[in-house]
C-alpha positions in Angstrom: -6.8 -39.4 -2.0 -9.2 -37.0 -3.7 -12.0 -38.1 -1.4 -9.9 -37.2 1.7 -9.2 -33.7 0.3 -12.9 -33.2 -0.4 -13.8 -34.2 3.1 -11.2 -32.1 4.8 -12.2 -29.1 2.6 -15.8 -29.6 3.6 -14.9 -29.8 7.3 -12.7 -26.7 7.1 -15.5 -24.8 5.4 -18.0 -25.9 8.1 -15.6 -24.8 10.9 -15.1 -21.4 9.4 -18.9 -21.0 8.8 -19.7 -22.1 12.4 -17.2 -19.7 13.9 -18.4 -16.8 11.9 -22.1 -17.5 12.5 -21.5 -17.8 16.2 -19.4 -14.6 16.2 -22.1 -12.6 14.4 -25.1 -14.0 16.4 -24.6 -15.5 19.8 -21.2 -13.9 20.7 -21.5 -10.4 19.4 -19.8 -8.8 22.3 -17.2 -11.5 23.0 -13.6 -10.3 22.7 -12.4 -13.9 22.5 -14.7 -14.8 19.6 -13.6 -11.6 17.8 -10.0 -12.5 18.0 -10.7 -16.2 17.2 -12.7 -15.2 14.1 -9.9 -12.9 12.9 -7.4 -15.7 13.4 -9.6 -18.1 11.5 -10.1 -15.6 8.6 -6.3 -15.1 8.5 -5.7 -18.9 8.3 -8.3 -19.2 5.6 -6.7 -16.5 3.5 -3.3 -18.2 4.0 -4.8 -21.5 2.8 -6.4 -19.8 -0.2 -3.0 -18.2 -1.0 -1.2 -21.6 -0.8 -3.8 -23.2 -3.1 -3.5 -20.4 -5.6 0.3 -20.2 -5.5 1.3 -23.8 -5.4 -1.6 -25.9 -6.7 -2.8 -23.8 -9.7 0.5 -22.4 -11.1 -0.6 -22.2 -14.8 -2.4 -18.9 -14.4 -0.3 -15.7 -14.9 -2.7 -12.8 -15.5 -2.3 -9.5 -13.8 -5.7 -9.9 -11.9 -4.6 -13.3 -10.7 -1.4 -11.8 -9.3 -3.3 -8.9 -7.6 -5.7 -11.3 -5.9 -2.8 -13.4 -4.7 -1.1 -10.4 -3.2 -4.3 -9.3 -1.6 -4.7 -12.7 0.0 -1.2 -12.5 1.4 -1.8 -9.1 2.9 -5.2 -10.2 4.4 -3.6 -13.3 5.8 -0.9 -11.4 7.5 -3.3 -8.7 8.8 -6.0 -11.0 10.1 -3.6 -13.6 11.6 -1.5 -10.8 13.3 -4.7 -9.2 14.8 -6.0 -12.5 15.9 -2.8 -13.7 17.6 -2.1 -10.3 19.2 -5.7 -10.0 20.4 -5.6 -13.5 22.0 -2.2 -12.9 23.6 -3.4 -9.6 25.0 -6.5 -11.2 26.3 -4.6 -14.0 27.9 -1.7 -12.1 29.2 
């Protein structure tokens, strides 16, 4: 089970890196890649929030709580901007 989690984490990291590298190099002026990279960053922040909140529940410091709240805010912002941008582009 642990090997599967490591492989999926590695694949997820690779996907995020490829999308961001393409966005910053080859597709600088592409509106679709801008919205897709925002959506990807939002999903990544949501995943990090889930891991921090439900997998590592033993930590209770103030800084840990602040970072968790910041991840939620960034997840909501980036996901909303990405979805609204893609919907506006398509419709």
